[in-house]
Each structure stands twice: as structure tokens, then as C-alpha cells.
C-alpha positions in Angstrom: 106.3 90.4 100.5 104.7 87.7 102.2 106.6 85.2 99.9 109.9 87.2 100.1 109.1 86.7 104.4 108.6 83.3 103.8 105.1 82.7 103.6 105.1 80.1 100.8 102.9 77.3 102.0 99.4 78.6 101.9 97.9 82.0 101.0 94.5 83.1 101.6 92.6 85.6 99.6 88.7 87.2 100.8 87.7 87.2 97.1 84.0 88.4 97.6 82.0 88.0 94.6 84.4 85.6 91.8 82.4 88.1 89.2 83.2 90.8 88.5 86.7 90.3 89.8 88.5 87.8 87.3 91.2 90.2 86.5 92.7 90.5 90.0 91.7 86.7 90.6 93.5 85.6 87.4 96.8 87.7 88.5 96.5 86.6 92.6 96.8 82.9 91.3 99.7 83.1 88.5 101.2 84.8 90.4 100.5 81.8 93.5 101.5 79.7 90.7 104.6 80.8 89.3 106.0 83.4 92.4 109.8 82.9 90.6 108.7 84.1 87.3 105.9 86.8 88.6 107.4 87.9 91.9 109.6 90.4 93.3 112.7 90.3 90.5 110.2 91.0 87.5 108.7 94.1 88.4 106.8 96.5 85.9 105.0 93.1 83.8 101.8 93.9 84.9 100.8 95.0 81.6 101.8 91.9 79.8 99.9 90.0 81.7 97.2 92.3 81.0 98.0 91.2 77.3 98.3 87.5 77.9 95.0 87.6 80.1 92.9 89.6 77.2 94.5 87.4 74.4 92.5 84.2 76.5 89.7 86.1 77.2 88.9 87.3 73.8 91.9 85.9 71.3 89.2 83.5 69.7 86.6 86.1 68.5 88.5 89.4 68.6 90.7 89.2 65.6 91.8 93.0 65.5 94.8 93.4 67.8 93.8 97.7 68.1 91.0 96.1 69.9 92.1 93.8 72.2 95.0 96.5 72.7 92.5 99.0 73.7 90.5 96.6 76.1 93.8 96.3 77.8 93.9 99.8 78.5 90.4 100.0 80.2 91.7 97.3 82.5 94.6 99.4 83.8 92.6 102.6 83.5 89.8 101.2 85.9 92.2 98.4 88.2 94.2 101.7 89.2 91.3 103.9 89.6 89.7 101.0 92.1 93.5 100.4 93.1 93.4 104.5 95.0 90.0 103.9 95.8 87.5 101.0 96.1 83.8 102.1 95.0 82.4 100.6 97.6 84.3 103.1 99.8 84.2 106.2 98.0 82.5 108.8 100.1 81.2 112.6 99.3 84.4 113.6 100.7 87.0 111.9 99.3 87.9 113.4 96.5 88.5 117.4 97.4 86.0 119.8 95.4 88.6 122.5 95.4 91.7 120.8 96.5 94.0 120.5 93.2 90.8 120.1 91.4 90.5 116.5 92.8 87.0 115.7 92.3 86.7 117.2 88.8 89.5 115.2 87.7 88.2 111.8 89.1 84.8 112.8 87.5 86.6 113.6 84.3 88.6 110.4 84.5 85.5 108.4 85.0 83.6 109.6 81.7 86.6 109.0 80.1 87.0 105.5 80.8 83.4 105.1 79.6 84.2 106.3 76.6 86.6 104.4 75.8 84.9 101.4 77.0 81.7 102.7 74.9 83.6 103.0 71.5 85.3 99.4 72.1 81.8 97.7 72.4 80.6 99.4 69.1 84.0 97.9 67.3 83.2 93.8 69.1 81.4 91.1 67.5 78.0 90.0 68.3 79.6 86.7 70.4 82.1 88.8 72.4 79.7 91.6 73.7 78.5 89.3 76.9 81.8 88.5 77.8 83.1 92.3 77.6 80.2 93.6 79.4 80.8 90.6 82.2 84.6 90.7 82.5 85.4 94.7 81.3 82.4 96.8 81.4 80.5 97.0 83.5 83.7 97.0 86.2 85.2 99.2 85.2 82.0 102.0 84.2 79.7 100.9 87.1 82.8 101.5 89.3 83.3 104.8 87.7 80.0 105.8 88.4 80.2 105.0 91.6 82.7 107.5 92.2 81.1 109.9 90.2 78.3 109.8 92.3 80.2 110.3 95.6 82.0 113.0 93.6 78.7 115.1 92.7 77.4 114.8 96.0 80.5 116.1 97.2 79.9 119.2 94.9 76.0 119.1 95.7 76.9 119.6 99.4 79.3 122.2 98.9 76.7 124.4 97.4 74.7 123.5 99.3 76.8 125.4 102.3 76.4 128.6 100.7 73.0 128.2 99.3 73.3 128.2 95.7 69.7 126.7 94.8 69.6 126.8 90.7 73.6 125.4 91.0 72.4 122.6 93.9 69.6 121.7 91.8 71.2 120.5 88.7 74.0 118.6 90.8 70.9 116.8 93.1 69.7 115.6 89.4 73.3 114.2 88.4 73.3 112.7 91.2 70.1 110.9 90.7 70.9 110.4 87.3 74.2 108.1 88.5 71.7 106.4 90.9 69.5 105.2 88.1 72.2 104.6 85.8 73.9 102.4 88.5 70.2 100.3 88.7 70.5 99.8 84.7 73.9 98.8 84.6 73.4 96.3 87.2 70.0 95.0 85.8 71.2 94.6 82.5 73.9 92.5 84.2 71.7 89.9 86.3 68.7 89.9 83.1 70.1 90.5 79.9 73.7 89.5 79.1 74.0 86.7 78.3 70.3 86.0 78.3 70.3 86.2 82.3 73.1 83.5 82.7 74.4 85.1 85.7 71.3 86.0 87.0 71.5 87.3 91.0 75.8 87.7 90.9 75.2 91.5 91.2 72.9 91.5 93.8 75.5 92.6 96.5 76.1 96.3 97.1 78.9 97.5 95.8 78.8 101.1 96.7 78.2 103.4 100.3 79.3 101.1 102.6 79.5 102.1 106.2 80.7 99.5 108.0 83.8 96.5 106.4 81.1 94.9 104.8 78.0 96.2 102.8 75.6 95.9 106.0 73.3 99.4 106.4 75.0 100.5 102.8 73.4 103.2 101.4 73.5 105.4 97.8 75.0 109.0 98.2 72.2 111.6 99.9 71.8 114.7 99.0 70.7 117.9 100.9 67.9 120.0 100.6 69.0 123.7 101.2 66.8 127.0 101.7 67.7 129.6 98.9 68.8 132.8 101.2 68.6 136.3 100.4 71.6 137.1 101.7 74.6 137.2 99.6 77.1 134.1 100.8 80.0 132.9 99.3 82.9 130.9 99.9 86.2 131.3 98.8 89.0 129.2 98.1 92.5 129.3 96.7 95.3 127.3 95.5 98.2 127.1 92.9 96.3 126.1 90.3 92.8 128.5 90.7 91.2 130.6 92.6 87.4 129.4 92.8 84.7 131.8 94.5 81.2 129.9 95.3 78.2 132.3 96.0 74.9 133.3 94.9 75.9 133.9 91.4 77.1 130.1 91.2 81.0 129.1 90.2 84.0 131.8 89.3 87.3 130.8 88.6 
């Protein structure tokens, strides 16, 4: 739109960390360099760009075209997910626990992307694995884990409201597992990937922003709720299901 309105001399982009923004930054630079060939008169050609980008990054070491197409699928899936809501500004109430199954759909999507990424990793030659982790696996899986973490925390808070002690403890454990896994992914990027070549690149916060920047960021916080002896329930109905949450847990 900027180009169409005559802004053609200078574009400025706030990248933040160049890593792991290689794909979107590459697209931005290619668009700026050849807007006439990639702009408004060439809609729905991003898939072709992503395929070309994957070929540039992995074509020299990955011979199987099916594997490269799988990498394309992961890139498309995670960038669309991040485009819907950036991981650092995803919160427990971003995706509703019951309305249209938003929270559970997001959790399933993140798990599906991780499985896709894991399957690809097992098919790659050793010389491609460090680049794959940095360029594809980490932004896809770590970003997804942020969304899972916040969504599970949202479910945990609903359980706390109705004092479902056992189910709440399960959700609290899942939140802690997500946080631990996020730390492991980041540590591998900094300390082990490519023998620590990029140590420190992923030290910046990437979840739980409370301001426009990462000042005062925090991991999702679980809530300890006392288990009441009284029977309590929360009933929510939508076009897909009737969800009842009570002392006995979920039912639908």
C-alpha cells in the first residue's frame, strides 16, 4: 500500500532481532527490490517465494523435493499462525476457552506444526540440521509453544474459577512443562546449535509482553485455587457443543 500511495524512495522496517526473522525479512527485501514483479499486480504468489527461499537455503544439501515441500508447509503454517497473533502478545484470554473451541484449536495447531517439524528433522542430512533448526524449527516450534502455554494457562484459570482441583493441577503442570520446554529450545539455539555459533542471539524475551517492548515481560502465571466442598458449575453453550465445567471436570 505504501508503494501504491507513492512512498517509493525509502522504506524503514523495524526488524528487532534479525534471527529468527530471516524468512519475513527476505520477503520484505525482495518486495522492496522488485515491487513491480511482486506487488499488487501479483497476488497469491507468496507460496512461490517461499519455495524459492527454501531452495536457496537447503537446495545444496537436501535433495528430496518432498522434504523441501514439507519445509514449505511448516513455514506457511507457522507464519500464518504468528500473523494471526504474535507469540509475545498472546495471553491466556487471547483464544477463548469455550467460544468456537478457539483455545483447543490453537493448541492442536501448535502440536500439529511441531509434529511436522519433528518429522522433517528426522529426514535431513546432518549438515542441514543446524540451519534447519535456526531458520525453521525454532521459530515454528518455540512460537507455537508460547501460544500453547498461554492457551493452557487460560484453561487453567477457568478451572480455578469453578474449583476443579484435579483438572486444575493437570493444567498447571502442563504450563510448567511448556515453560521448561521453551527454555530448553532457547538454550539449544544459544549453546548447542552449530556448536554455539549463535550464542546469545535468542536471549531477548519472546513471550508475555506487558508493554510495547519486553520490559517487565513474564511467563504465564498459574493461579492456585482452593477446592470447595460446594457443588459449582459453569455452563457454556455454543453452536458446536454444550460445555459443562464442574467439580467432576469437563463434559460435553
